[in-house]
SELUM-782782 format. One record per residue (C-alpha): residue number from 1; x, y, z. Coordinates in Angstrom, 3 decimals, always signed. Layout:
<sites>
   pos         c1         c2         c3
   NUM          X          Y          Z
...
</sites>
This chain:
<sites>
   pos         c1         c2         c3
     1    -30.600     -9.229    +23.365
     2    -33.917     -7.375    +23.348
     3    -36.890     -9.323    +24.892
     4    -39.647     -7.915    +23.061
     5    -41.550    -10.141    +20.548
     6    -43.345     -9.922    +17.249
     7    -46.479     -7.952    +18.324
     8    -44.589     -4.792    +18.182
     9    -45.723     -1.930    +15.816
    10    -43.280     -0.287    +13.498
    11    -39.744     -1.650    +14.056
    12    -36.882     +0.395    +12.843
    13    -33.251     -0.987    +12.809
    14    -29.993     +0.734    +12.153
    15    -27.546     -1.749    +10.599
    16    -23.640     -0.824    +10.908
    17    -21.898     -0.451     +7.734
    18    -22.701     -0.129     +4.065
    19    -20.703     -3.036     +2.559
    20    -21.984     -6.246     +1.211
    21    -22.390     -8.029     +4.531
    22    -24.371     -5.148     +6.172
    23    -26.574     -5.094     +2.975
    24    -27.278     -8.727     +3.232
    25    -28.172     -8.338     +7.015
    26    -30.357     -5.401     +6.064
    27    -32.300     -7.468     +3.355
    28    -32.957    -10.353     +5.877
    29    -34.201     -7.886     +8.552
    30    -36.422     -6.189     +5.852
    31    -37.790     -9.485     +4.999
    32    -38.579     -9.989     +8.651
    33    -40.697     -6.871     +8.936
    34    -38.133     -4.204     +9.830
    35    -37.679     -0.765     +8.418
    36    -33.978     -0.810     +7.713
    37    -31.410     +2.208     +7.701
    38    -27.692     +1.869     +7.293
    39    -25.062     +3.736     +9.292
    40    -21.840     +4.552     +7.256
    41    -18.419     +3.725     +8.819
    42    -17.586     +7.378     +9.057
    43    -20.451     +7.996    +11.504
    44    -19.801     +5.116    +13.714
    45    -16.494     +6.024    +14.965
    46    -13.435     +3.710    +15.837
    47    -13.744     +1.739    +18.930
    48    -10.101     +2.148    +19.575
    49    -10.319     +6.014    +19.374
    50    -11.141     +8.208    +22.530
    51    -13.760     +9.836    +20.260
    52    -15.393     +6.573    +19.169
    53    -17.820     +6.114    +21.922
    54    -18.977     +9.661    +21.971
    55    -19.689     +9.343    +18.100
    56    -21.606     +6.362    +18.621
    57    -23.519     +7.638    +21.355
    58    -24.614    +10.718    +19.347
    59    -25.477     +8.672    +16.395
    60    -27.737     +6.285    +18.410
    61    -29.397     +9.075    +20.245
    62    -30.334    +10.970    +16.960
    63    -31.589     +7.524    +15.472
    64    -33.874     +6.931    +18.653
    65    -35.310    +10.538    +18.316
    66    -36.220    +10.344    +14.575
    67    -39.384     +8.472    +15.224
    68    -40.293     +8.610    +18.906
    69    -43.191     +6.268    +18.584
    70    -41.250     +3.480    +16.810
    71    -39.515     +0.679    +18.364
    72    -35.787     +1.145    +17.683
    73    -33.160     -1.555    +17.162
    74    -29.430     -1.771    +16.204
    75    -27.722     -4.528    +14.375
    76    -24.056     -3.963    +14.259
    77    -23.465     -6.624    +11.425
    78    -19.697     -7.388    +11.466
    79    -18.590     -3.868    +12.438
    80    -15.798     -3.769    +15.276
    81    -18.551     -2.453    +17.575
    82    -20.115     -5.697    +17.397
    83    -17.303     -7.142    +19.660
    84    -17.407     -4.377    +22.257
    85    -19.665     -4.619    +25.515
    86    -20.160     -0.902    +25.327
    87    -22.678     -1.351    +22.552
    88    -25.288     -3.335    +24.556
    89    -24.683     -1.181    +27.482
    90    -25.269     +2.122    +25.399
    91    -28.268     +0.517    +23.891
    92    -29.806     +0.089    +27.458
    93    -28.741     +3.590    +28.264
    94    -30.600     +5.143    +25.351
    95    -33.428     +2.636    +25.164
    96    -32.571     +0.933    +21.939
    97    -32.644     -2.991    +21.524
    98    -29.251     -4.122    +20.358
    99    -29.402     -7.382    +18.471
   100    -26.314     -8.862    +20.130
   101    -25.652    -11.257    +22.879
   102    -26.090    -10.325    +26.502
   103    -23.450     -7.553    +27.623
   104    -21.714    -10.093    +30.205
   105    -21.293    -12.576    +27.378
   106    -19.922     -9.924    +25.058
   107    -17.570     -8.588    +27.831
   108    -16.252    -12.186    +28.266
   109    -15.540    -12.812    +24.599
   110    -13.922     -9.269    +24.301
   111    -11.096    -10.467    +26.696
   112     -9.471    -13.443    +25.339
   113     -7.651    -14.414    +28.363
   114    -10.773    -14.318    +30.535
   115    -12.502    -16.589    +27.908
   116     -9.509    -18.958    +27.712
   117     -9.210    -18.805    +31.502
   118    -12.912    -19.976    +31.750
   119    -12.206    -22.663    +29.165
   120     -9.282    -24.066    +31.121
   121    -11.397    -24.394    +34.238
   122    -13.682    -26.602    +32.238
   123    -10.826    -28.772    +31.156
   124    -10.642    -27.481    +27.671
   125     -6.911    -27.196    +26.371
   126     -5.494    -23.854    +25.161
   127     -2.013    -22.724    +23.918
   128     -1.710    -19.786    +26.365
   129     +1.929    -19.494    +27.983
   130     +0.948    -16.798    +30.368
   131     -2.337    -15.561    +31.718
   132     -0.581    -12.271    +32.944
   133     -0.631     -9.924    +29.951
   134     +2.280     -7.923    +28.841
   135     +2.319     -4.302    +28.047
   136     +5.726     -3.686    +26.454
   137     +8.484     -5.511    +24.455
   138    +10.755     -5.394    +27.485
   139     +8.165     -7.264    +29.570
   140     +7.877     -9.975    +26.889
   141    +11.563    -10.230    +26.446
   142    +12.188    -10.731    +29.960
   143     +9.584    -13.351    +30.167
   144    +11.002    -15.335    +27.139
   145    +14.500    -15.312    +28.769
   146    +13.153    -16.490    +32.162
   147    +11.069    -19.342    +30.449
   148    +13.846    -20.017    +27.857
   149    +11.388    -19.745    +25.144
   150    +12.370    -20.171    +21.475
   151    +10.901    -19.315    +18.153
   152     +8.478    -19.228    +16.479
   153     +6.218    -17.575    +19.002
   154     +2.622    -16.319    +18.718
   155     +1.646    -12.993    +20.201
   156     -2.002    -11.917    +20.471
   157     -3.936     -9.001    +21.621
   158     -6.124     -9.479    +24.793
   159     -8.870     -7.372    +23.117
   160    -10.319     -8.060    +19.784
   161     -8.379     -6.488    +16.889
   162     -9.070     -8.488    +13.832
   163     -6.070     -9.470    +11.709
   164     -3.930     -6.634    +13.607
   165     -4.332     -8.726    +16.717
   166     -1.939    -11.529    +15.930
   167     +1.883    -11.437    +15.341
   168     +3.979    -14.509    +14.793
   169     +7.471    -14.086    +15.834
   170     +9.977    -16.139    +13.790
   171    +13.430    -15.087    +15.226
   172    +16.047    -12.457    +16.050
   173    +16.188     -9.885    +18.655
   174    +15.822     -7.145    +16.000
   175    +12.360     -8.215    +15.590
   176    +11.580     -7.858    +19.255
   177    +12.957     -4.305    +19.382
   178    +11.802     -2.881    +16.079
   179     +9.084     -4.683    +14.063
   180     +7.318     -5.835    +17.427
   181     +7.367     -2.085    +18.787
   182     +5.739     -1.116    +15.456
   183     +3.248     -3.794    +15.786
   184     +2.399     -2.798    +19.291
   185     +1.875     +0.781    +18.211
   186     -0.493     -0.490    +15.558
   187     -2.322     -2.583    +17.876
   188     -2.755     +0.523    +20.378
   189     -4.243     +2.398    +17.657
   190     -6.675     -0.195    +16.611
   191     -8.029     -1.469    +19.990
   192     -7.495     +1.608    +22.324
   193     -5.161     -0.140    +24.657
   194     -2.200     -2.632    +24.619
   195     -2.283     -5.844    +26.246
   196     -0.759     -8.815    +24.769
   197     -0.113    -12.463    +25.725
   198     +1.951    -15.150    +24.134
   199     +0.793    -18.612    +22.839
   200     +2.654    -21.773    +21.787
   201     +3.033    -22.192    +18.036
   202     +1.881    -25.250    +16.499
   203     +3.530    -26.704    +13.390
   204     +1.440    -28.133    +10.552
   205     -1.883    -27.321    +12.684
   206     -5.413    -26.558    +11.073
   207     -7.568    -23.789    +12.275
   208    -11.412    -24.642    +12.517
   209    -14.235    -22.082    +13.225
   210    -17.384    -23.522    +14.826
   211    -20.470    -21.302    +14.547
   212    -23.345    -21.864    +16.776
   213    -26.763    -20.619    +17.947
   214    -27.899    -20.827    +21.619
   215    -31.205    -19.799    +23.062
   216    -32.047    -18.712    +26.753
   217    -33.691    -22.002    +27.419
   218    -30.453    -23.843    +26.624
   219    -31.251    -24.998    +23.231
   220    -28.187    -25.223    +21.116
   221    -27.598    -25.650    +17.488
   222    -24.040    -26.158    +15.934
   223    -23.549    -25.298    +12.377
   224    -21.254    -26.831     +9.929
   225    -17.476    -26.403    +10.747
   226    -15.348    -24.049     +8.690
   227    -11.650    -24.530     +7.864
   228    -10.047    -21.191     +8.128
   229     -6.440    -22.348     +7.897
   230     -5.612    -20.453     +4.739
   231     -4.498    -17.044     +5.959
   232     -2.302    -14.350     +4.693
   233     -1.117    -11.667     +7.228
   234     -3.959    -13.234     +9.552
   235     -6.657    -12.388     +6.934
   236     -8.726    -15.561     +6.252
   237     -8.515    -15.338     +2.613
   238     -9.952    -18.748     +1.787
   239    -12.409    -20.905     +3.658
   240    -13.800    -24.351     +3.180
   241    -17.075    -25.744     +4.590
   242    -17.650    -28.355     +5.851
   243    -14.105    -28.674     +7.227
   244    -12.654    -31.806     +5.756
   245    -10.610    -34.601     +7.413
   246    -11.533    -34.146    +11.123
   247    -11.146    -37.248    +13.236
   248    -14.613    -38.247    +14.455
   249    -13.345    -38.564    +18.046
   250    -12.008    -34.896    +17.649
   251    -15.303    -33.591    +16.044
   252    -17.210    -35.271    +19.063
   253    -14.904    -33.554    +21.542
   254    -15.216    -30.279    +19.764
   255    -19.052    -30.298    +19.719
   256    -19.021    -31.108    +23.534
   257    -16.733    -28.258    +24.265
   258    -18.854    -25.782    +22.324
   259    -21.887    -26.941    +24.302
   260    -20.094    -26.414    +27.635
   261    -18.575    -23.059    +26.656
   262    -21.859    -21.616    +25.321
   263    -23.680    -22.862    +28.640
   264    -20.958    -21.669    +30.991
   265    -20.870    -18.283    +29.377
   266    -24.626    -18.128    +29.489
   267    -24.500    -17.245    +25.764
   268    -27.627    -16.185    +23.918
   269    -27.430    -15.598    +20.114
   270    -25.144    -16.552    +17.379
   271    -21.454    -16.711    +17.729
   272    -18.412    -19.006    +17.191
   273    -15.432    -20.577    +18.654
   274    -11.998    -20.883    +17.024
   275     -9.816    -24.022    +17.594
   276     -6.366    -25.293    +16.347
   277     -6.252    -29.014    +15.507
   278     -3.012    -30.897    +15.540
   279     -3.474    -34.673    +14.927
   280     -6.019    -35.755    +17.545
   281     -5.222    -32.647    +19.694
   282     -7.445    -29.674    +19.827
   283     -6.925    -26.321    +21.455
   284     -9.115    -23.336    +21.923
   285     -7.728    -20.052    +20.622
   286    -10.553    -17.536    +20.399
   287    -14.326    -16.839    +20.177
   288    -16.490    -14.211    +18.772
   289    -19.681    -12.951    +20.140
   290    -21.104    -12.021    +16.813
   291    -21.723    -13.095    +13.245
   292    -18.587    -14.198    +11.469
   293    -17.980    -12.180     +8.361
   294    -18.147    -15.095     +6.258
   295    -21.540    -16.514     +7.740
   296    -23.136    -16.780     +4.314
   297    -20.853    -19.775     +3.585
   298    -21.759    -21.963     +6.541
   299    -25.598    -20.993     +6.483
   300    -25.865    -22.050     +2.846
   301    -24.222    -25.476     +3.751
   302    -26.614    -25.655     +6.714
   303    -29.528    -24.736     +4.695
   304    -30.544    -22.033     +7.198
   305    -30.708    -18.157     +7.750
   306    -28.146    -16.916    +10.275
   307    -30.264    -13.781    +10.897
   308    -33.296    -15.704    +11.564
   309    -31.315    -17.682    +14.242
   310    -30.408    -14.376    +15.665
   311    -33.971    -13.073    +15.729
   312    -35.333    -16.274    +17.036
   313    -32.689    -16.265    +19.983
   314    -33.959    -12.615    +20.531
   315    -37.463    -14.169    +21.098
   316    -38.849    -12.537    +17.907
   317    -40.208    -16.117    +17.097
   318    -41.534    -18.842    +19.341
   319    -40.102    -21.581    +16.968
   320    -36.845    -22.597    +15.849
   321    -35.998    -21.132    +12.338
   322    -36.675    -23.541     +9.409
   323    -33.691    -25.435     +7.775
   324    -33.583    -26.892     +4.392
   325    -32.876    -30.801     +5.140
   326    -31.390    -30.982     +1.525
   327    -29.559    -27.746     +0.842
   328    -28.306    -27.028     -2.765
   329    -24.791    -26.192     -1.371
   330    -23.129    -29.475     -0.387
   331    -19.639    -28.144     -0.154
   332    -18.353    -24.669     -0.324
   333    -15.427    -22.160     -0.314
   334    -15.328    -18.473     +0.369
   335    -12.625    -16.357     -1.078
   336    -11.587    -12.674     +0.183
   337    -10.493    -10.348     -2.468
   338     -8.246     -7.847     -0.789
   339     -6.695     -4.545     -1.881
   340     -3.167     -5.467     -1.340
   341     +0.039     -6.578     -3.060
   342     -0.033    -10.221     -1.808
   343     +3.601    -10.834     -2.685
   344     +5.102     -7.933     -0.840
   345     +2.275     -8.318     +1.649
   346     +1.555     -4.481     +1.613
   347     -1.904     -2.881     +1.447
   348     -2.518     -1.340     -1.764
   349     -5.736     +0.799     -1.490
   350     -7.046     +3.227     -4.000
   351     -9.991     +4.228     -6.404
   352    -12.108     +1.516     -8.058
   353    -12.446     +2.450    -11.750
   354    -13.797     -0.572    -13.560
   355    -15.905     -3.351    -12.291
   356    -17.175     -6.367    -14.012
   357    -20.920     -6.661    -13.639
   358    -21.731    -10.389    -13.248
   359    -22.664    -11.316     -9.713
   360    -24.152    -14.729     -9.995
   361    -23.186    -17.820    -11.839
   362    -25.166    -21.198    -12.175
   363    -23.612    -24.578    -13.188
   364    -24.839    -28.162    -13.009
   365    -24.616    -29.017     -9.347
   366    -22.628    -25.933     -8.486
   367    -23.237    -22.060     -8.094
   368    -21.138    -19.108     -7.216
   369    -21.963    -15.577     -5.792
   370    -19.824    -12.326     -5.809
   371    -20.582     -9.791     -3.009
   372    -18.857     -6.425     -3.673
   373    -18.124     -3.939     -1.001
   374    -17.281     -1.139     -3.221
   375    -18.792     +0.470     -6.458
   376    -16.868     +2.359     -9.468
   377    -15.589     +5.724     -8.260
   378    -15.401     +4.546     -4.662
   379    -12.077     +4.596     -2.715
   380    -11.005     +1.536     -0.685
   381    -10.102     +3.127     +2.592
   382    -10.008     +2.760     +6.253
   383    -13.393     +0.949     +6.296
   384    -11.460     -2.214     +5.307
   385     -9.221     -4.071     +2.755
   386    -11.779     -6.499     +1.724
   387    -13.045     -5.465     -1.680
   388    -15.370     -8.385     -2.285
   389    -16.160    -11.966     -1.225
   390    -16.596    -14.870     -3.633
   391    -18.654    -17.929     -2.575
   392    -18.833    -21.013     -4.763
   393    -20.392    -24.403     -4.153
   394    -19.919    -27.843     -5.495
   395    -21.032    -31.505     -4.867
   396    -17.529    -31.898     -3.327
   397    -14.659    -29.503     -2.277
   398    -12.744    -30.094     -5.482
   399    -15.707    -29.063     -7.663
   400    -16.271    -26.103     -5.434
   401    -12.614    -24.982     -5.759
   402    -12.701    -25.469     -9.504
   403    -15.747    -23.325     -9.870
   404    -14.333    -20.503     -7.686
   405    -10.987    -20.778     -9.973
   406    -13.105    -20.277    -13.097
   407    -15.133    -17.342    -11.663
   408    -11.866    -15.753    -10.517
   409    -10.826    -15.541    -13.986
   410    -14.021    -13.709    -15.038
   411    -13.730    -10.970    -12.326
   412    -12.400     -7.539    -13.229
   413    -11.567     -4.846    -10.827
   414     -9.232     -1.898    -12.065
   415     -8.086     +1.455    -10.724
   416     -5.403     +2.755     -8.592
   417     -5.676     -0.116     -6.233
   418     -4.200     -3.591     -6.569
   419     -6.002     -6.896     -5.671
   420     -5.313    -10.420     -4.985
   421     -7.325    -12.486     -7.550
   422     -4.270    -13.946     -9.192
   423     -2.813    -14.888     -5.844
   424     -6.016    -16.736     -4.930
   425     -6.084    -18.454     -8.385
   426     -2.542    -19.784     -7.819
   427     -3.407    -20.723     -4.263
   428     -6.457    -22.881     -5.382
   429     -4.336    -24.325     -8.140
   430     -1.653    -25.574     -5.726
   431     -1.582    -29.373     -5.594
   432     -1.539    -29.422     -1.800
   433     -4.470    -27.091     -1.690
   434     -6.392    -29.168     -4.047
   435     -5.682    -32.342     -2.021
   436     -6.514    -30.512     +1.189
   437     -2.786    -30.813     +2.611
   438     -2.359    -27.416     +4.073
   439     -2.064    -25.893     +7.482
   440     -2.559    -22.510     +9.368
   441     +1.043    -21.291     +8.171
   442     +0.981    -22.605     +4.602
   443     +0.299    -19.419     +2.886
   444     +2.820    -17.135     +4.675
   445     +5.529    -19.719     +5.132
   446     +5.477    -22.280     +2.092
   447     +3.250    -20.936     -0.702
   448     +5.379    -19.244     -3.540
   449     +3.193    -17.226     -5.906
   450     +4.277    -15.877     -9.186
   451     +6.209    -12.572     -9.263
   452     +5.993    -11.053    -12.653
   453     +4.484    -12.071    -16.081
   454     +6.261    -13.493    -18.952
   455     +8.476    -10.904    -21.059
   456     +5.825    -10.414    -23.721
   457     +3.044     -9.498    -21.175
   458     +5.526     -7.202    -19.284
   459     +6.189     -5.454    -22.303
   460     +2.654     -4.964    -23.145
   461     +1.970     -3.685    -19.566
   462     +5.064     -1.389    -19.792
   463     +3.981     +0.103    -23.061
   464     +0.268     +0.682    -22.382
   465     +0.455     +4.158    -20.822
   466     +2.395     +5.557    -23.778
   467     -0.573     +4.640    -25.982
   468     -2.441     +7.742    -24.778
   469     -1.576    +10.915    -26.956
   470     -0.712    +13.056    -24.057
   471     +1.876    +10.724    -22.591
   472     +3.292    +10.070    -26.076
   473     +3.671    +13.731    -26.688
   474     +5.371    +14.180    -23.399
   475     +7.677    +11.225    -24.140
   476     +8.782    +12.747    -27.492
   477     +9.436    +16.283    -26.043
   478    +11.888    +17.654    -23.627
   479    +10.798    +15.465    -20.774
   480    +12.017    +12.198    -22.010
   481    +12.881     +9.788    -19.264
   482    +13.515     +6.202    -18.345
   483    +10.491     +3.694    -17.863
   484    +10.290     +0.966    -15.292
   485     +7.563     -1.908    -14.933
   486     +7.724     -3.183    -11.470
   487    +11.538     -3.759    -10.799
   488    +12.377     -3.997    -14.292
   489    +13.845     -1.194    -16.692
   490    +11.744     -1.315    -20.017
   491    +11.653     +0.444    -23.459
   492     +7.988     +1.153    -24.220
   493     +6.850     +0.392    -27.754
   494     +3.243     +0.941    -28.024
   495     +3.303     -0.047    -31.644
   496     +3.674     -3.703    -30.694
   497     +0.463     -3.856    -28.873
   498     -2.230     -5.637    -30.787
   499     -5.512     -4.137    -29.994
   500     -8.842     -6.138    -30.173
   501    -10.960     -3.276    -28.592
   502     -9.779     +0.138    -28.181
   503     -7.489     +1.701    -26.969
   504     -9.999     +3.914    -25.276
   505     -8.466     +7.087    -23.551
   506     -9.827     +8.363    -20.397
   507     -9.007    +10.827    -17.752
   508     -9.007    +10.317    -14.013
   509     -8.658    +13.470    -11.908
   510     -7.344    +15.014    -15.107
   511     -4.509    +12.451    -15.515
   512     -4.239    +10.364    -18.802
   513     -5.148     +6.576    -18.744
   514     -6.034     +3.990    -21.416
   515     -8.246     +0.892    -21.493
   516     -9.317     -1.915    -24.166
   517     -8.627     -5.546    -25.012
   518     -5.341     -6.873    -26.517
   519     -4.169     -9.951    -28.123
   520     -0.592    -11.710    -27.805
   521     +1.306    -13.357    -30.435
   522     +0.198    -16.684    -29.047
   523     -3.440    -15.680    -29.498
   524     -4.322    -15.077    -25.900
   525     -6.779    -12.242    -25.297
   526     -6.555    -10.044    -22.284
   527     -8.452     -6.955    -20.748
   528     -6.193     -4.001    -20.064
   529     -6.510     -0.869    -18.086
   530     -3.590     +1.569    -17.313
   531     -5.043     +3.858    -14.513
   532     -3.125     +7.068    -13.737
   533     -1.675     +7.758    -10.368
   534     +0.838    +10.539    -10.617
   535     +0.962    +13.473    -13.172
   536     +3.216    +13.993    -16.092
   537     +5.890    +14.867    -17.032
   538     +6.935    +12.019    -14.854
   539     +4.143     +9.742    -14.068
   540     +2.898     +6.527    -12.578
   541     +0.071     +4.032    -13.714
   542     -1.521     +1.087    -12.137
   543     -1.518     -1.270    -15.036
   544     -3.750     -4.554    -14.894
   545     -3.572     -6.952    -17.759
   546     -5.556     -9.983    -17.400
   547     -4.859    -11.056    -13.733
   548     -1.451     -9.348    -13.511
   549     -0.982     -6.063    -11.817
   550     +2.086     -3.972    -12.483
   551     +3.252     -0.560    -11.336
   552     +4.575     +1.342    -14.480
   553     +6.508     +4.453    -13.939
   554     +8.191     +7.134    -16.036
   555    +11.341     +8.477    -14.129
   556    +12.804    +11.836    -14.908
   557    +15.960    +12.783    -13.017
   558    +14.545    +16.408    -11.908
   559    +16.551    +16.945     -8.753
   560    +20.114    +16.870     -7.865
   561    +19.467    +13.712     -5.338
   562    +17.784    +10.469     -5.743
   563    +14.408    +10.211     -4.316
   564    +12.777     +7.654     -2.044
   565     +9.151     +6.661     -3.068
   566     +6.167     +5.758     -1.131
   567     +5.588     +2.030     -0.863
   568     +1.895     +2.322     -0.324
   569     -0.893     +4.823     -0.567
   570     -2.019     +6.347     +2.781
   571     -1.264     +9.002     +5.595
   572     +2.195     +9.792     +6.674
   573     +2.139     +8.682    +10.273
   574     +5.677     +9.679    +11.493
   575     +8.896    +11.163    +10.233
   576    +11.657     +9.728    +12.262
   577    +14.714    +11.741    +11.088
   578    +15.454    +15.500    +10.401
   579    +16.762    +16.964     +7.408
   580    +20.605    +16.489     +7.311
   581    +20.391    +13.264     +9.227
   582    +22.295    +10.167     +8.292
   583    +19.961     +7.030     +8.587
   584    +21.589     +3.651     +9.122
   585    +20.869     +0.794     +6.780
   586    +17.537     -1.045     +7.563
   587    +16.405     +1.735    +10.097
   588    +13.064     +3.093     +9.379
   589    +12.961     +6.732     +8.539
   590     +9.244     +7.285     +7.764
   591     +6.048     +5.376     +8.594
   592     +2.996     +5.560     +6.262
   593     -0.371     +4.249     +7.850
   594     -2.386     +2.435     +5.016
   595     -5.635     +0.586     +5.753
   596     -4.669     +0.553     +9.466
   597     -1.358     -1.019     +8.860
   598     +1.891     +0.976     +9.910
   599     +4.297     +0.502     +7.004
   600     +7.871     +1.333     +7.779
   601    +10.137     +2.792     +4.960
   602    +13.865     +1.888     +5.172
   603    +16.884     +1.431     +2.906
   604    +19.352     -1.466     +2.635
   605    +22.034     +1.125     +2.553
   606    +23.069     +4.106     +4.811
   607    +21.483     +7.198     +3.472
   608    +21.392    +10.977     +4.223
   609    +18.084    +13.018     +4.119
   610    +18.436    +16.207     +2.325
   611    +15.034    +17.282     +1.907
   612    +11.443    +15.962     +3.031
   613     +9.009    +16.158     +0.294
   614     +6.164    +14.984     +2.429
   615     +5.013    +16.109     +5.829
   616     +3.298    +14.430     +8.923
   617     -0.394    +13.682     +8.398
   618     +0.004    +14.261     +4.594
   619     -1.800    +12.044     +2.363
   620     +0.423    +10.308     -0.197
   621     -0.024     +8.034     -3.252
   622     +2.105     +4.840     -3.824
   623     +5.136     +5.888     -5.832
   624     +5.009     +9.397     -4.640
   625     +8.423    +11.045     -3.719
   626     +8.789    +11.247     +0.042
   627    +12.463    +12.762     +0.273
   628    +15.445    +13.668     -1.517
   629    +18.448    +11.612     -0.343
   630    +22.064    +10.477     -1.200
   631    +23.353     +7.098     -0.345
   632    +26.583     +5.799     +1.164
   633    +29.085     +4.505     -1.000
   634    +29.464     +1.493     +1.155
   635    +27.894     -1.686     -0.223
   636    +24.509     -2.603     +1.083
   637    +24.533     -4.513     +4.373
</sites>
């Protein structure tokens, strides 16, 4: 951290990112007397790329030269650079104060095995099965055979890699050979190197994050514990604060461990430690040398300002930050709205077309806030899958969850993307979640969401695109085809839709779409948008009706052979077979990169590739034809 205090003149700070969290950080710094600028993700570079550090160095040098007489600072917010020791070292090189912990502490936290090894010397338990990292699937497989390890097994990246850095192996050698190799490639692209280690898997364990602030004189403040157990594909989609049901003995132990870990690492600033809890057992699994992306939740429960704590630790104040001893937020929840198909667990990025306007709600004894990362017309891209964060409070956790559930029903996000509001609503409504009876693996292993709407809603969604005159004209002409909504064949009948408002026709990139409000025979009212993705005469629309999303397609047999379609929107990462090749069932033949994930495309049947319709590095949309193929007459394996 910088050691210069409040007598400085003009203070300029560059905040990394342009999303809601970065803007919150910027607002707090502006209130503290800083002149704030923001660095978009495209200019920051990727820490895992060879070009990342040169891009960052060039950006910071340019920033430092803009006003030579000003005092320059950098706040990385929650950007991946905040976890890399190169940032504070680069700040020292250029002469910019980086508002991060000291470089040695950042370096320690940036290597999980070093951090966990330090904790083990302090007598703090962990789940590590080998402190010698592995670099290939073969090394891991050999280790598992020698140790006679079974499944499930947790694999983690030594370097920070966010949700990409964890893989839970459930079973089978096939996963070690194919899916594991793909995960490792994905991890290498994300972190710049491949080092992994195995951890013991705990059944029915909770995950808890403990944020803290420590000063150079040893003063320590521990913020309220956060339950981060509800995760989907390692994304913390729902958090609860303060964490409930922790044994008093365990809580006392955790506080002592946080104090000893912070002291041993000579930590200065705001950070967090992550633990798995099983009964009265607790195990350290990770630490973050930065603000957590959900810091707004725990700071509201604590009645304090996380950025003020950071500045105080950096000696911009001689006093501890003030705290409200009676905060309005007694209990709270944070929900992450992601661009994904939560049932298939596939990223679904795209253009944001419509957004509801309301951002704040107030109720007796409760509040809610919606923090959006994107605006209408923007594309959800590699900057991250988190479209928004919803925070809700209550006098107890059940009320906070009920408030969040009600607000979710008011949020409207439509376009070519798909989001997970309905999934979150069903999760909060689950009786086990309402009673706090859940664990780290609950979402991926036990929770079963709704798959498709009832027949009447499905019919409305399937008929909506044909309301547009251009689509209707194409259907009545020589290009008639079959229609599908999701995995169901349908017969569109736009005359059966009861419109309360609209329909309003619009064009997106010259393609026909419709929107409005409809009414069902049962009297329920729903907002509807059919956003066009692929052009006519065949076409595809992302249809949202209420909280339901459905892909609606018009299929025209225009080629001699069937076509395989893209599962996600993204960039073609690799084509694995040449034209004329026969691909065995379940063998990936093409990989698309979407929001950092490598999504393999395979068939349940043997197929022959006759013609590729997409090439390497090409951008493709979900549902776009990738290849012309023919299938074996054998039954699916």
